[in-house]
Structure formats: C-alpha cells, structure tokens
C-alpha positions, -999 to 999 in steps of 0.1 A, spaced: -101 -501 161 -119 -525 186 -126 -520 222 -117 -550 251 -147 -574 252 -168 -564 288 -149 -529 287 -167 -498 291 -159 -476 258 -129 -445 263 -127 -417 239 -92 -408 253 -81 -442 249 -100 -450 215 -83 -415 204 -48 -426 216 -44 -464 200 -55 -447 169 -25 -425 168 -2 -454 176 -19 -477 149 -25 -504 174 -57 -526 183 -72 -513 218 -69 -546 233 -29 -548 224 -28 -511 238 -4 -523 271 17 -551 248 49 -552 255 59 -544 216 44 -515 207 46 -501 172 62 -469 162 35 -439 168 23 -424 136 23 -391 158 48 -379 182 50 -351 206 76 -331 184 48 -332 154 20 -325 183 43 -294 191 47 -278 155 8 -284 150 -2 -268 180 24 -238 173 10 -231 142 -25 -234 153 -23 -198 165 -33 -190 132 -71 -203 143 -68 -184 178 -94 -196 195 -88 -235 184 -52 -232 193 -52 -241 232 -80 -264 229 -58 -283 203 -28 -283 225 -47 -294 259 -57 -321 236 -21 -332 231 -11 -327 264 -42 -350 274 -26 -380 250 2 -382 263 19 -389 226 51 -408 223 84 -387 232 121 -405 237 128 -384 264 102 -363 275 112 -327 265 87 -322 236 58 -333 256 66 -306 281 72 -279 246 37 -291 239 22 -282 279 42 -249 281 25 -242 244 -6 -254 256 -2 -226 288 8 -201 266 -22 -199 243 -46 -198 273 -29 -171 287 -28 -155 246 -65 -161 246 -73 -149 280 -57 -116 267 -76 -114 234 -108 -119 257 -94 -86 275 -84 -68 246 -123 -76 232 -138 -64 264 -117 -33 263 -126 -24 230 -164 -35 239 -167 -10 264 -144 13 246 -175 15 220 -201 15 248 -186 47 258 -183 65 223 -220 53 220 -232 68 254 -213 101 239 -229 104 211 -264 97 217 -277 129 229 -297 132 262 -332 143 253 -337 177 272 -364 200 272 -360 231 241 -352 266 258 -378 291 253 -367 311 216 -345 338 226 -355 373 217 -341 390 191 -310 412 189 -303 442 180 -288 447 151 -275 472 120 -288 449 90 -254 443 72 -233 410 66 -197 406 67 -169 390 49 -162 356 57 -130 355 38 -115 383 62 -126 374 96 -98 396 106 -108 426 88 -145 425 88 -155 441 56 -193 448 48 -210 429 19 -242 434 20 -272 456 31 -308 453 45 -320 478 26 -346 491 59 -318 485 86 -298 513 106 -269 506 82 -286 517 51 -300 545 71 -268 557 81 -252 555 47 -232 524 49 -217 509 18 -203 476 4 -168 472 6 -171 496 40 -141 482 63 -153 483 100 -118 498 120 -135 504 156 -167 502 173 -169 531 200 -134 540 198 -124 501 203 -107 479 179 -136 464 157 -122 427 160 -139 399 143 -176 399 125 -189 380 160 -176 400 183 -187 430 160 -222 414 166 -220 407 200 -215 443 208 -244 456 186 -265 430 209 -256 444 235 -271 482 227 -298 492 250 -330 506 231 -319 543 210 -283 538 221 -260 550 192 -228 537 183 -199 553 170 -182 532 139 -147 544 125 -148 530 86 -121 525 62 -141 534 26 -114 539 0 -86 557 9 -110 578 37 -113 567 73 -149 581 83 -170 578 117 -206 570 114 -231 571 143 -257 537 138 -284 534 159 -291 491 159 -330 481 163 -343 443 170 -365 451 138 -347 448 110 -346 419 82 -319 397 78 -296 408 49 -295 394 13 -271 364 13 -240 366 -2 -232 356 -39 -223 320 -42 -192 320 -59 -178 290 -78 -153 271 -60 -118 264 -83 -109 227 -83 -85 220 -55 -52 210 -78 -42 176 -66 -8 178 -48 28 172 -60 40 142 -55 73 150 -37 103 139 -54 130 120 -33 158 148 -27 132 176 -25 144 193 3 122 195 31 124 208 68 109 190 98 85 203 121 101 190 152 134 184 172 130 147 175 161 145 167 175 152 197 153 128 218 163 100 194 198 109 199 191 107 239 173 72 232 202 58 214 230 72 237 204 54 265 202 21 249 244 20 242 248 23 276 228 -4 284 250 -28 262 281 -16 272 267 -25 305 250 -57 298 282 -64 281 307 -59 309 290 -76 330 294 -108 306 331 -102 304 335 -105 339 319 -137 336 340 -145 309 369 -136 324 366 -158 354 356 -188 334 392 -180 311 375 -168 279 385 -130 283 384 -119 251 380 -79 250 375 -79 212 337 -91 210 319 -70 231 341 -42 218 331 -47 183 295 -50 195 297 -13 208 313 -3 185 293 -13 157 262 -2 173 276 36 183 285 38 142 253 33 130 233 47 157 255 81 163 268 78 129 229 83 114 219 104 140 251 132 130 244 127 100 211 136 94 214 166 119 243 178 99 217 171 69 191 194 87 214 220 96 225 228 56 193 225 47 198 199 26 173 168 47 150 155 19 142 112 17 168 104 -5 198 120 17 180 105 52 177 71 35 217 72 18 224 83 54 209 56 66 223 34 40 260 43 50 253 37 87 244 1 79 274 -1 58 298 10 81 283 -14 109 284 -40 81 321 -32 75 331 -31 110 313 -65 118 330 -82 87 365 -71 97 357 -81 134 346 -118 123 376 -121 100 399 -111 130 386 -136 150 382 -162 128 356 -192 126 367 -223 149 333 -230 162 322 -267 163 282 -273 164 271 -307 170 257 -325 142 242 -293 116 208 -294 98 199 -282 66 199 -244 65 166 -244 38 146 -268 67 163 -244 94 151 -213 78 111 -225 69 106 -240 109 125 -206 120 101 -186 100 76 -207 114 88 -202 153 91 -164 142 56 -154 130 38 -180 156 58 -156 185 54 -125 171 16 -131 164 13 -146 206 37 -118 218 12 -88 196 -18 -101 211 -4 -99 243 8 -62 238 -22 -53 225 -41 -67 256 -20 -46 280 -15 -11 262 -45 2 276 -28 4 311 12 6 303 1 38 285 -7 52 316 24 47 330 41 61 297 51 31 283 37 23 248 51 5 215 70 25 196 79 27 160 109 36 138 91 53 107 105 81 85 90 116 88 52 120 72 71 145 44 99 124 33 76 91 33 56 106 7 84 105 -19 86 87 -49 113 65 -47 113 56 -12 105 20 -10 129 6 -23 157 25 -5 145 16 25 140 -19 16 175 -16 8 184 -1 42 163 -20 62 155 -56 52 188 -59 34 224 -46 46 205 -41 84 199 -78 86 233 -85 73 254 -63 97 230 -73 127 237 -109 123 270 -108 115 278 -86 146 255 -104 168 252 -146 157 288 -141 143 306 -120 166 293 -122 198 270 -155 198 305 -178 195 326 -154 220 290 -160 245 299 -200 237 333 -198 248 320 -199 285 286 -209 283 264 -237 272 247 -229 238 206 -224 260 224 -198 276 244 -183 249 212 -181 231 194 -159 255 221 -138 260 233 -126 230 192 -119 220 190 -101 256 223 -79 243 204 -73 205 167 -64 223 183 -42 246 203 -25 214 162 -20 200 149 -4 232 138 21 215 109 6 207 94 3 243 72 -27 250 84 -40 214 113 -51 224 97 -82 235 91 -89 201 129 -86 192 138 -106 221 121 -131 207 137 -126 170 171 -126 191 166 -164 207 148 -177 173 177 -161 150 203 -179 175 184 -207 174 198 -209 135 224 -201 138 232 -229 163 210 -255 141 228 -248 108 264 -240 125 261 -215 96 250 -175 94 226 -178 60 200 -194 77 196 -162 104 205 -137 76 178 -149 53 149 -152 82 161 -116 93 155 -106 58 122 -119 54 105 -107 83 124 -71 81 107 -71 45 76 -80 56 76 -53 80 86 -27 55 55 -41 29 32 -36 56 43 3 69 44 8 33 4 -1 27 -3 20 54 
C-alpha cells in the first residue's frame, strides 16, 4: 500500500484499504473493488472471539471503527451490538474476579491467627486416674487405671461401667471428668458402677497429684471395604420430600405457560388466526411430561420401588408421551408453511452451534458475576439432576442420555418449533414469532431459576434454525448436541 504524496499516514485508513484490497490513493474512487472482509464476516469472527475473552471486545470495536462494507447496514449494527455486549461481559468478568479476590482475602484473614498473649497454665484438676473407652461415649467404661490413683485405691477395675455420680446420671466421659474437676479438696464422690451382672456403689476422693493413666492399647484397624457399586435397579429411599417442591414448581411453570399462550391466542383471534389446537397441544404436552413423570416417581416411592433405573424409565416414558402427543398434533395441523430462500441444514447446524455456544459463554459469565447479589434475594441458577443415590448407579448415563439428549430434544422441537412456531407465524412476522416461541419455551423451564436466560437464548437460536432451513432437522440436531454436552459434563462432576 502507498500513502498519497505529502499526506500524513493514517493507520485506520491503511487497514481499511488493505481489507478492501485497493491502493490508498484510490480509496475514494467511484469504482471500488469488492471487500475481502465484509461486516457479516466480521460479525461471526467477533462472535467466536469470546473464546478469547479479553480480546473479544477489542476486536469487535476495531471492526466497528473500520466501518466495513455492508449493503443494508444490518451486519454493522450487529457488530456494534456484539462490541457493546462483550464490553459488558468483560466488565462482569472483572466484577467476578474482584468478588473472588475479596472472598479469598476474607478467607485468609479468618485463617490467619491473631497473635495473643498466652494465658498462664491452668492448675491441675482433681481426677481419679482412670481412662474411659472412647468407642462408647454414651456408656463410659473404664479401660485403664493409674496405679497410684484414687480409682485404684477405691478398688475400681478395668471394665467397670460408670452409671451415676452422686445419684445423677453419669453422661459422657467428658461430663464425668468435669464433675471430678469441680470437686473440693477431700470431698468424696459416690459412684454407681456396673461390674458384670452386679451394680455397686463406691466412694472415691478425686486428687490433683495423680499420674496419668496408661494409654489405651493401639488396635489395628481392619481395612475399609470399598463401597458397593449400586445396581441400576437397586431400590433406595430418598432422604427428603423434594418431589413435593418439584410438583409445585411444575404447576407454577405450566400455569405461566398457559397464561402466556392465552394472551397470544387473544392476539391471534384479533388477527383471524384463532386456532386453539396448537397452544392447547403445547400445554397438554408439557403437562404430560411434567406431571406424568412426577406422579410416576411418587408412585414408585409409595410402593418402595424407587431406583435409578425405574426413575429414568419414568422420565423416558414422559418424554415419549410428549413426543407422541406433539407428533399427532403436528400431523393433524399439517405442514403448509412457506419459507423464503431456505438454507442448507449442515451449514445451519454449524452456525447455530457457534451462535449457541458463544451466547452460553457470555450469559454464563454475566450470571456468575451477579449470582452473589441475586442469592441474597433467594434467586439463583438451579440444575435438574438425579438424586445422589441414583446417580452413583451403574448404567445410569446411557438411560439419562436417551431421555435428556435424544427423546427430550426431539419431543420439544416438534412441540415448540413444529407446532407452536408455525401457528405464531400465521399472525406474526418471523422475528417476533421466534422470540414469542422462545419466551414460551423458557417459561416452560422456569425451574432453572436465572438459568432460564440460557434457555431463552436456546429458544431464539433454535427458532432461527427452523426459519432458516424450513425444516426441523437443524434445531433437533443442535438441541441434541447441546444437551449431550451438558449430560457428559454433568457425568464428570
């Protein structure tokens, strides 16, 4: 590249000319060659740059400053949105690191002991010169005696069990020692002991000049047996009633979905698209999946047949029932949709996966930064896992993948992107329809807490894939890939 004669060198102008593959002197010529780097390409590069977190906003702002070629200006606006979003993500990341640093410093302050003056040694406490059995704290039994101690002088023997001290229940070995320590000089204590089948009463006078009783003999510990691997259908008893709170959350989620779809139906009716079947199918499918699974688990628990295998089979049955309901509804509604210039399925899967992973990283960083503040209000990010007793069983992962990464995504995509989204497109343009469908999809997963924002991003990108290809294959595959990745990550924890 050559700069114009006598003109000062402008780095931004030089970079722009290099990207346009022209000479600097011809930058403002009427006929300009095609850019080698468009705003659309810059958007995708900036979107994927989040994998290098600190470089992402810098790169995006460079693209904004270059004012790359864009026929209608849409992609340049999207690059600007990415630049602003990544700036906020980096700010959230800095806040997260600052909070972690403060927590670390607070922990170090708590751990570091403050030097204080050592108190004078306490005077010796009165005692009787016996050592109790540490393995039986509720039934203090004498294991060793000092030869010159008051206990030996009072004819206490190894194996005697102390029942009472001065008529009061003896309690633990520590409480007996405290009772002896509170004895006045020369004051006797009456012990009730059990020796074999006899119950005796013996008076003993604690003293301070007593040598320590012999240490207890060291008993070799038997090697600890390795924990038994739980079988897939080994019955276990859950330790809490979490299924009750899960039922309440499912009912709340379903009620919010029904309310949202009712409002959308009112809008559809005003725009002459009043078909009740699609929204009713969504509510029915979610109800079958949620409450069918919960009632099935409650039944297994009531008949004491709850196991990892039976729990997962119930989840598989719920996903299968939702899949059948959605498939029947889609067949009844038909497939009369039209799409403008549908794109390839494979390219959509690749781009959609990039979009989804890039959005997940950005949202996860922001959520991690605000969680310390939202937890104070009782709001956090929840996960849906198997109980710990079930997750340790062999053979759980394949069944969990079948339910979560295969049947679940297929059923949800047919229900939301195959039934609900086409109905919304009857009275909305594509973009509002995609966001409305994503909102209903997110409300159906409200039990994730703040994680519902991630589900909302899921819904938007999966709806985009449906509109872009005109088929369900792309959103189904993207959904399956992401859920499979989450299953494998959860299995490693």
